[in-house]
N, C-alpha and C positions, 0 to 999 in steps of 0.2 A: 348195425348201421349207426354211423355217427350222427349225432344231432347237433344242430347249430347252437353255439353258446347262447345262454339266456340273455347276455347283455345286448345282443343284437335286437331283441324285442323292445328294449327300452332306449334304443339309441335316439339321438336327436333327429336324425334323418327320418326314421320311422314315425316319430311324433309329428313332424311336419306333413308327411304324406297322409297320415291318418286324419289330421286336422283338415287337409285339403279335401280328402274323400268325404268327410262329414259335411263340410260346407257345400260341396257339390250335391250331396244327397239332400241337404236342406233346401237348396235352390230348386232341385227337381220336385220336392214336395210342394213348395210354394207355387211352382209353375203348374203342377197338376191341380192344386187347389184353385188357382186362378181360372184355369180352363173349366173346372166344374162350376165355379161361381158364375161365370159369364154365360154358361150354356144351360144352367139348371135354374129352375124356378124356386128351388129351396136352398138358399144360401147357407143354411145351418149345416149342410152336408160337408162344408169345407172347414168347419171349426176344428175339432179334433186336435187342437194344440199345434197345428202345422203353420198357422198364420197368426202373427201378432194381433192382439185385440185392436190396437190403434189402426193398423193397416186394414183389417177387416171392416172396421167402422167406416173408414174412408172409402173402401170399395162400395159399401152400401150407399153412402152419400152420393158417390159418383154415379151409381146406377139410378138412384132416385132423381138425380139431376138430368138424366137422359144423355150422359156422356157415352159416345160410341167407343167401346173397348177395342175395336178392331181398326180404328181409323189410323191412317198414316199421314194425315194432313193436319197441320197445326196453325195456330193463329198468331199473327203479328199485326201491330198497328201499321197501317199502310201509309198514312199521312205523315211525312217527315216533320211537318210543322207541329202536328199534335205530339209527336215524340219529343221534339225540342221543348214544347210547352210543358210537358209532363216532367222532363228532366229539370227544367227551370223551377217548376213548382216544388220539386224535391231537392233544391240546391243545398239546403242545410243538411239534409241526410247524406248527400254525396260528399259535401265538405267534411262532415264528421267521419265518414268512412275512408277518406283519402289517405290518412296517415297509416291506418291498419292495412289497407290494400297495397300501399307503396312498400311497406315493410315486408309483406308476404310475397309480393310479385316475383322477386328473384328466386324464391324457393319453388315457384310453380312453373317456371319457364320450361323445364324439362321433366316435369313430374306427371305428364299426361292428365292434367286436371286444370279446371278453371274455377275462379272465384267469382260469384255473381252477387250483385246487389239489386234487390227488387223492392218496389214501393208497397204501400199497404193494400194495393189491389192486385198484386202479383205480377206487375209489369216490370220487366228487367230494365234498369236504368244505367247500370255500369257492369262491365265484365273485364277481367284480366286473366292471364295465365298462359298455358302452353298454346302456341300459335296453331299447331295442328288440331288441337281439340277445339279451339275457338272456331276454326274453319268447319270442322265436323258438326259443331253445335248449330251452325246456320241451317243445316238440313232439317232440323226440327224447331227452328226459330228459338234456339237457346242463345239469344243474342239481344242486344238493345232493342226494345220495342216488342219483344216476345211476350205473349200473355200466358201466364202460368197459374192462374187461379184454379181451384178445384172444379169449378163449374165449367171450365174450358177444357182442361187436360186431365181431370180426375186426380187420382193419388199421385203426388210428386213432392219433392223436397222443398218447394216454395209454397205452393197452394195449400198443402196439408198443414204445414207449419202455421200459415195464416189462419186457417180454420180452427186449429186446436190451441194455438198460442204456446205450443211446447216445442222444444228442440227435438229433432228426430232424424233418422236416416231412412231412406227408401231405396232398396237395393233390387236391381234387375226386375224379376217377375213380380215384385211387390207393387210396381207401377200399374195403375189400372189400364192405361192405354198401351196396347201391344207395341206400338211404334217407339215407345220410350224405354222398353225393357232391355235395350242394349246399353243402358246407362245406370250409374249408381250415383246417389246424391245424398248429402247431409246438410240440413238447414237449421238455423236458429233464429228466433224472432228478435227484432230490435224494438225495444220499448221506450216510450217516454217514461222516465224514472218516477215521475210524480203522479201522473194519472193512470199509469200502468197500461196505456193503450199501445197496441202494436203498430209501429209506424213503418216497418219494413222487415225484410228478411235478408240474411246473408247465407249463401249456399255454396257448397263445394261439390262440383259435378265432374264426372269423367267416365271412362269405360269401366266395366265391372271389376277388372283386376285391381283397380286402386281401392276397392272397398276395404275399409277398416272401420270397426265400430267407433274407435276413438276419433274418427274424423269429426264426430259430433262435438268432441271437446275442443277441437281447433276452431270450428265456426262459432261455438259458444263463447270462446275467449275473444274472438274477433267482434262478436256482437256486443259483448260487455265493454270492449274498448270504444266502440262506436257510441254506445249509450253514454259513456263518460264524456266523450267529446261533444255530444249533443247537449248534455247538461251544462257544459262549460259555455257553449254558444248561448244557451238560454240565460245563463248568469250574466253574460256580457250584454245581451239585449235588455235584460231587466235593468242593469245599471245605467245604460244609456237612456232608457225610457224614464227612469226615476230622475236622472239629472235633468232631462228635458222638462219634466213636470215641475221639479223644484225651482228651476230657473224661470218658469213661466209665471204670469200674474195670477194664475189660478191656484197655486200651491197653498196660499193662505186662506183659502175658502174653508168654511166649516162643514161643507157638504160631505156626505159619504161619496166616495169616488172609486171607480174601477179604472185602472190603466190598461189599455188594450194595445197590443202590437199592431203592425200594419195589416196583419191577416185577421184581425178581429178577435184574437185570443187573449184571455185575461192573464196578465203577467203580475199584477199587484192589485190589492184592494185595501181600502182604509175605511174604517167605520161601517163595515158591512158584517152584521152578525145576526143571530137568530132573534134577538130581542127587537131589533129595529126593522129587520127584513125577514119575514117568514119564508120568503123564497130564496134565502141566502145559500141554501144547499145547491141551487141551480147556478150560483155565481162563484164557483170554485176556481181557484187559480189553475190555469192550464186548459180551462174549458173554452171552446170556440163559441163566442157569444154572437158575433156579427160576421157577415161576409167580408171580403177584401175591402178595407176602408177606402182605398184609393179609387175604387170603382163607383163610389156613391158620394153624394154631397152630404154636408153636415146636417142638412135639414131632412134628408131621406133616411139616414141611418137609424134614428130613434124609432121610426115606424117599423123597423125590421126586428125589434127586440121582442122577447116573449111577452105575452099580455100582462103577466103579473110583475113585470119590471117597469117601474115608473120613472122615466128619466126627467131630470130638470135641465139638462143641457149636455152638449158634447162639443169638445174643443180639440182641434188637432194640435199636436205638439211637435215643435221643431228644435233641433240642437245642431249648432254649427251649420245652419242652412240646410240640414238634411231632415226629411220627414221621419219621425220615429214612431208615431202611433197617435193615440188619442186618449183624452181623459173624459170618462163618462160619469157625470154627476147624477146621483140618485136621490129621489125623494123618499125620506124615511116614512114608514107606516105608522110609527108611534113616536111620541116625544121621548127624548133621551137626555140624561144629564151630560153636561159638558165635562170632559176630563182632559188632563194634559196630554197632548198628542205625542210628546217626546218621552213618555214614561210607560214602560210595560211592566206590569206587576205579576209576580209569581208567588202564589200563596204557599205557606209552610206545608211541609209534607205531613201526612196523616200520622198522628201520635208521636210527632217529633217536635221537641221544643227548639224553635229556631225563628229568626226574624223573617218577615216578608222580604222577598228579593225584588229589587227594582232595577230594570235595565233602562238607562237614560240615553237618549240620543235620537236625533232626527236627520242626521247627515245621510246622503244617498247610500254610501257603502254600509253604514250601520243598518239602515232600513232594509237593504238587500240581504244582509247576513241574517237579520231577524226573520224576514219573510221566508228565506231558504230553510232556516231551522224549523219553522212551523210547518212548512210543507214536508220536510223530511220526516217529521214526527208522524205523519199520516200514513206512511208506508213502512213496512218492516224491512228496512235496509240499514246497513252500517254507515256511520257518519264519521268523517275525520274533521276535526276542528283545529285549524292552524292559526297562529298569531304569535306576536312577540310576548315576552314575559310581561305580565301585568295588564293585559288587555281585557281580561275577564272571560277567558275561554270556558271556565266551569259554569258561568252564568248561562251560556248557551246550551251546555249539557243539561242543566236544570230546566231550561226552557223546553227542550225536547222531551224530557221526562214529564213535565207538567202537562204536555199535550197528548200523552199516551191514552188518555181517556179512562184510566183506572186510578182511583184515589189511593189504593193500597199497593200499587205497583212498586216493587223495591227499587231503590237507587243505591248502587254499590260502587263507591269510588276506590281506585287503587292507584297509587303513584309508583310507576315502574322504576323511577330513578331512586326512590327512597328505600328500596329493598334489595338486598344482595342477590346476585345472580343465582346463588345456590338455593335461595328460599322462595324466589318469585314463582317458581313452578308449583310449589306446595300452596302458596297463597292463591294462585289462580284456580288450580284444579283440585286442591284438597289432597288428602292422603288417608290411607287405612292404617290400622294398628300395626306397628312394627315396620312401617315403610322405610324408616331411617332412624338413626340414632337421635334420641331426643324427641321423637314423635309422641304426641299426646296419646295416652291409652284410649283405645276405642276409635282413634282416627278423628278427622275433622273435615267438614265440607269446605270447599274453596269458594272464591268469589263468584265463579260461574254459577254454582248451585245456589248461593245466597241471592243472586240476581235473577233467578228463574222467574219468568213472568214479568220482568221489569227491565231496567237499564243498567248495564255495566259500563262504568266510565274509567278508561285507562288513561291516566295522565302521564305525560312524558313517554308516550308509547315508542318514540324513537330511541329510547334508552333500553328497550327490552333486549336481552341477550339474543344474539342471532341463532344460537342453538335451540332456543325455546320457541322461536317464531313458527316453525312448522307445526308444532302442537296447537298453537293458537289458531293457525290457519285451518287445521283439521277440525277443531272444535266449532269454528264458524261455519265450515262447509257441511259438516255432518249434523250440526245442531245437537251435539252430544259430547260428553267428556268422560275421561277415565281418571279416577283418582290415582295418585302415585302409589305404586305397589299393588294395584288392583286391575283385574281384567274385565270387570263388570262395566258395561256400557250404561251411562246415565244420561238420558235425554234431557236437554235444557232448552227453554225458549227465552233467549236473551237478546236484547237489542244492544249492540255495541256502539259506544261512542269513544273514539280515540282522540287524544289531544296532544299537541306538540308545538314547540316553538322552533323546531328544526325544519329544514327543507328536506323532506324524506327522499325526494328525487336525487339530491346530492348524496344522501346516505346510501341509496341504492348503488350509485356509481362507485362509492367507496367500499361497497361490499358489507356494510353493517346493517342493511335492512333488505328484506326479501322483496323482490318485485311483485311476486304473486300475492303476497300479503298486502302490499300497498294497494293493489287494484281491488283486493277484497274489502279492505276497510275504507277505501276512499271512493266508494260508489258515489257519495255526495261529499264534497269538500266545502266546508264553510271557512272562509277567510275572515277572521275578525280583524277589523282595521285597527291600526295603531292610533293613538290619541292625536298625533300630529296630522293625521289624515282626515280628522273628523270635524275640522272647522269650528263652527259655533257650538258644537257639542261641549267644548271645554267650558263655556259660560254656563250651560245647563248643569254640568257636573259640579262646578263650583257652587252654584246656587243650591243644588241638592245636598252636597256635603256640608255646606254652611248651616242649612236648616237642621240637618241630622246632628251635627256636633254641638250646635247651640242648645238643642234640647237635651242631648246626652250629658253635657257638662253644666247645664243650668245657667247658661249665659244668654245675654241678648244677642240677637243675630247681628253680625258685623257687616259692614259694607266695604267695598274695595274701591280705592281711587283709580282714576283713569290710567295713570302710569303703571300701577300694579297690574291692572287688567291687561294692559298691553304686554307687559313682561310675561304674564301667565299664558297669554294666547300665542306669543312668539317663541316661547321655550319649546325645545324639541321633545321633552318628556320621554327619556329613554326607559323609564320605569312605567310609562303609560298611566292607566287609570289608578293603579295601585299607588304610584308615586304622587299623583295629584291628590288622592284621598289622604295619604300620610302628610302631605304638605298642609292641607286645610286643617287636619287634626292638630298638627303642631302649632298652627296659627292660633287655634282656639285654646290650646294649652298654655302658651307662653305670651300671646299677644295681649297688649293692654287695651286695644280698641278705643272707641267703637268703629274707627275707620282703619282699614288695613293699608299700610303704605309700603313702598318698595323696601324699606328697611326691615320690615317684618318677615321678608322672604328669605329662604336659605340662600347662601352665596351663589350657587350655580344658577339660580333663577334671576339674580340681579345682574348677570352678564358682567361680573367684575373680576374675571380671571387674571386680568393684567395687574391687579393690585398685589403689592408685595405681601406675601403670606407664607409662613413655613408650611411645607408639605408634610407635616406630621400627621399621624393618625388622629390626634386630638383635633387638629384644625379641620381635617376632612369631616370628622363626626360632628363638630360644632356647627349648629345651624342647618345640618342636613335633615332631610325628611325622615331619616331613620330606616328607609327601605334598603335592604342589602344590595339590590341591583343598582340603586341610585348611588350608594356609597362607592361601589366598585366602578361604576361609570365615571363618577366624579374623580376618583383617584387616577384613572387612566387619562382623562382629559387634562388634569393638572400636570401630570408627569410629561405628557406630550408637549404641553406649553413650556414647561421648565427645560426640557431637552431639545426644544426648537424643532420638533418633528423627527428627530433621530430615533427610529423605532428600535434599533438594536440597543441603544442606551435605555430607552423606555422599558424594554423587556428586562434588561439587567437590573434596573432600579426597582422594578416591581417584583422581581424574583420569579418570573414566568418565562416560558419559551416563546420564541417569536410566533410559531403557529398558533399558540394559545392566545397571544396578544391579538393576532389578526382575527381569530374567531370572535374574541370579545368585542373588537371594534365593529365587526359586522353585526353582532348581536345588538349592540347599543347604538348602531348607526353613527359611529364616531368617525369623522373625517380626519385625515392626517394633518390638514391645514388648520 
């Protein structure tokens, strides 16, 4: 008798059939386990590995809460006004989700599935997707206003995610209530990135045949996108609130202050620390301190504060005739010395010989960037620091490192643009003996291993070779690395800070930077403002560098006349703080003093481009601040003036291509006129 050829046993068709049979068998096991659980007094009988631990724990909670497992009636908020009020109360969450939902909606229209947004109480506030499934979902109130907390419906992809705070899927008979077992769902929590509270859930639901375990990955990606949008909303709110405060008559007060948004949530605090306020741990940014401020008078609100918070006053803040929030002034518990409010000090690292770092600035955008960096340091997330050349991005990386709470936490910097593409992988991940020609005997750990337990700072991350980016993404996701030439997995606990002066979204469009890596490293993005955006900070920085270089060079501190100050304030500073620092350094090196006049400034700061002067390298270098970017920007400006704006001629004179010229002009904010 002939036997069937063995290759039939391994065919793709048989594999699919076997997988289908296994899944159906698993579903039957879960169904039998559910029946045993809801009918038996001994829930332990259903363990036996047939039901996932998370599901079994949820079943037990559902039973303890008194949920009827056999019910076929479900709850929905009946009052339309209450539904509208709830949706309005969650308008920021809905706005943050709108882009992700709009992007996914075309892919769901014929996919027999719907995407759901629920608030922090499990009430559905938005739905999109296949019209037939949306209609079918109304039978169980899987619609706007439907209530899906565990204490109402038992185990499900919305309520169980809210209770556990973890992404998960709930398939068919895994639902506690029988009337929902004709559905499958996958949900992921949406968190406030700074206080880690769950503010909502995004859920994908449909009939059982759409079930795929990787549906969790889809909703998790959508949740992360929503979280990033929420963080951007908070950043804008903080900026408007700070501007309103700094434009008010209260900004010059010496009192400790909390800035509250319209909902009574703390968005910024100044002068509130453990020394002056023993209860400062209750006054953290992101905490809801008071109820809706618009519902109470300024006299009533202080009475609603916690008893150990002693207010000295509360003032409402307006900007452009719009109500932005309030400033709550606090009474300190102990006297404290006065310090400059525009100076933030970072102490030297342990056992490292270096100067104390000072971040100077009191402009709204600078205060916002500093406050965002300090908040980001409190949670274990990756941070992307963006800004033009010379703005001081590494100072913010050092600020985050200084707030980690461990004096011996390593700080490991790496400039991705300063290392060839062939070597950067070895620098990041290390290598073992014999991994490549020229490898050091015995191998060497990479920057990831050196930064274990601390912070890895990748400068110019936009210059990382595209072929290496998947390995960086894997290291961040798995929190582990593999040395080159080695298969051994090495766990690492590393906080990543990436820095770049490029627009990574443009790099994504050009195909030089991975979108998934951008979302992974840009959970929090800190935009360090350019110097020309910082207003009076220029004067504070001039004062700071004057004191520093007077002491360093053993000279008396110089003063600047009014015309000179006006030129410095009005100059565009393409090299930013670095250029300003070099300018002041040059003045103290070559200036005769004691008063700095307009003649002591480099030519580009005197606004004298129309003067006849040879465009030689010597003339460009003479009187320049010495900063390479400043020299390059000066050369481009002079050539544009000489060639009367003809950019083709400018590129030819400078010996660069027109695309390179355009890129340099954007980098240095140079206008054609």
